[in-house]
C-alpha positions as CSV (number, residue, x, y, z in Angstrom):
1,M,0.1,0.0,0.1
2,L,1.4,3.7,-1.0
3,C,1.5,5.8,1.9
4,P,-1.5,8.2,2.2
5,C,0.8,11.2,2.6
6,F,1.5,11.0,-1.2
7,S,5.2,10.8,-0.6
8,G,5.2,8.0,-3.3
9,K,6.8,5.6,-0.9
10,K,5.2,2.3,0.6
11,Y,3.4,3.2,3.9
12,V,5.8,0.8,5.7
13,D,8.6,2.7,4.5
14,C,7.1,6.1,5.2
15,C,4.7,7.0,7.9
16,K,4.0,3.6,9.6
17,D,6.9,3.9,12.1
18,F,6.0,7.5,13.2
19,H,2.3,6.4,13.7
20,E,3.5,3.2,15.8
21,E,6.0,5.4,17.6
22,I,8.9,3.1,16.5
23,R,10.6,6.3,15.6
24,L,9.9,10.2,15.5
25,P,9.8,12.2,12.5
26,D,13.0,14.3,12.4
27,T,11.7,17.3,10.3
28,A,8.8,19.3,10.3
29,E,7.8,18.3,6.8
30,K,7.7,14.6,7.9
31,L,5.4,15.3,10.8
32,M,3.1,17.4,8.5
33,R,3.0,14.2,6.2
34,S,2.3,11.7,9.0
35,R,-0.5,13.9,10.2
36,Y,-2.0,13.9,7.0
37,S,-1.7,10.3,6.7
38,A,-3.1,9.9,10.3
39,Y,-6.2,11.6,9.3
40,A,-6.6,9.6,6.3
41,L,-6.1,6.7,8.3
42,H,-8.6,7.6,11.0
43,L,-5.3,7.5,13.6
44,T,-7.0,10.1,16.3
45,K,-4.6,9.6,18.9
46,Y,-1.6,10.4,16.7
47,I,-3.2,13.7,15.9
48,L,-3.8,14.3,19.5
49,K,-0.3,13.4,20.5
50,T,1.4,15.7,17.7
51,T,-0.8,18.8,18.6
52,H,1.2,21.5,20.6
53,P,-0.6,22.4,23.6
54,K,-0.3,26.1,22.6
55,N,-2.5,25.2,19.5
56,P,-5.6,27.4,19.4
57,T,-7.8,24.4,19.0
58,Y,-6.1,22.4,21.7
59,P,-9.2,21.4,23.9
60,V,-10.4,22.0,27.3
61,D,-12.8,19.4,26.6
62,L,-10.8,16.3,25.3
63,P,-13.7,14.0,24.5
64,L,-15.4,16.7,22.6
65,W,-12.4,17.4,20.4
66,T,-11.6,13.9,20.1
67,Q,-15.3,13.4,18.7
68,Q,-14.9,16.4,16.3
69,I,-11.7,14.8,14.8
70,E,-13.1,11.5,14.4
71,K,-16.2,13.1,12.5
72,F,-13.9,15.1,10.3
73,M,-12.0,12.0,9.5
74,K,-15.0,10.0,8.9
75,T,-16.7,12.5,6.4
76,T,-13.6,13.4,4.6
77,T,-11.9,11.9,1.5
78,F,-8.1,12.6,1.4
79,E,-7.3,12.8,-2.1
80,N,-3.9,14.2,-2.2
81,L,-1.1,16.2,-0.3
82,V,1.1,19.0,-2.1
83,I,4.2,20.3,-0.2
84,H,4.9,23.6,-1.5
85,E,7.9,24.6,0.7
86,A,9.3,23.1,3.8
87,Q,12.0,24.5,6.2
88,N,13.1,24.1,9.7
89,D,15.8,24.8,12.1
90,E,16.5,23.1,15.2
91,T,13.4,24.1,17.1
92,T,11.0,25.5,14.7
93,G,9.6,24.6,11.2
94,V,7.2,26.0,8.5
95,V,5.6,23.8,5.8
96,T,3.4,25.4,3.1
97,F,1.0,22.7,1.7
98,T,-2.3,22.2,-0.2
99,A,-4.4,19.3,1.3
100,V,-7.0,18.2,-1.5
101,L,-10.3,17.1,0.4
102,K,-13.6,16.1,-0.5
103,Q,-16.7,16.0,1.6
104,K,-19.7,14.5,0.2
105,R,-18.3,15.2,-3.3
106,H,-17.8,18.7,-2.6
107,D,-14.2,20.3,-2.9
108,T,-13.0,21.3,0.6
109,S,-9.3,21.7,-0.3
110,F,-7.2,24.1,1.4
111,T,-3.5,25.6,1.4
112,E,-2.2,26.2,4.7
113,Q,1.2,27.7,6.1
114,S,1.8,25.4,9.0
115,L,4.1,26.2,12.0
116,F,5.8,23.4,14.0
117,E,7.7,23.3,17.2
118,K,10.1,20.8,18.6
119,V,9.4,20.2,22.1
120,D,11.4,17.7,24.2
121,G,12.6,16.2,21.1
122,R,9.2,15.9,19.3
123,W,8.0,17.7,16.4
124,L,4.3,19.4,17.1
125,Y,1.9,21.0,15.1
126,K,1.6,24.6,16.8
127,D,-0.8,26.6,14.3
128,G,-1.6,27.3,10.8
129,I,-2.4,30.3,8.6
130,Y,-4.9,29.6,5.6
131,I,-3.8,30.8,2.2
132,N,-5.8,31.4,-0.8
């Protein structure tokens, strides 16, 4: 099976080890790709674990947030991921990407510039700005 992150690699050679915590993504782009594939594969716990606590959507109500993520996953088709630019230093990273998505056959694609931060050796998704 090809990886849902659209890297062109097999899942087993790409995001699977990240999802199973065998190893950690070592760049912001790898975390971005692994999060996209986690959404596509309905791996809610991975999304929760890789979201920075200072993210504006980080919940006060974890069960409700979990339910919202799972609903999004179930009602969305993840059709493509295009990375436009990715850069990071030792502790921060920026990835600009387009997520090609459909919900009930309607295009819900978006382009985002995402900010990532490395905390205690782990890359986390901190925030994003939609670009159109």
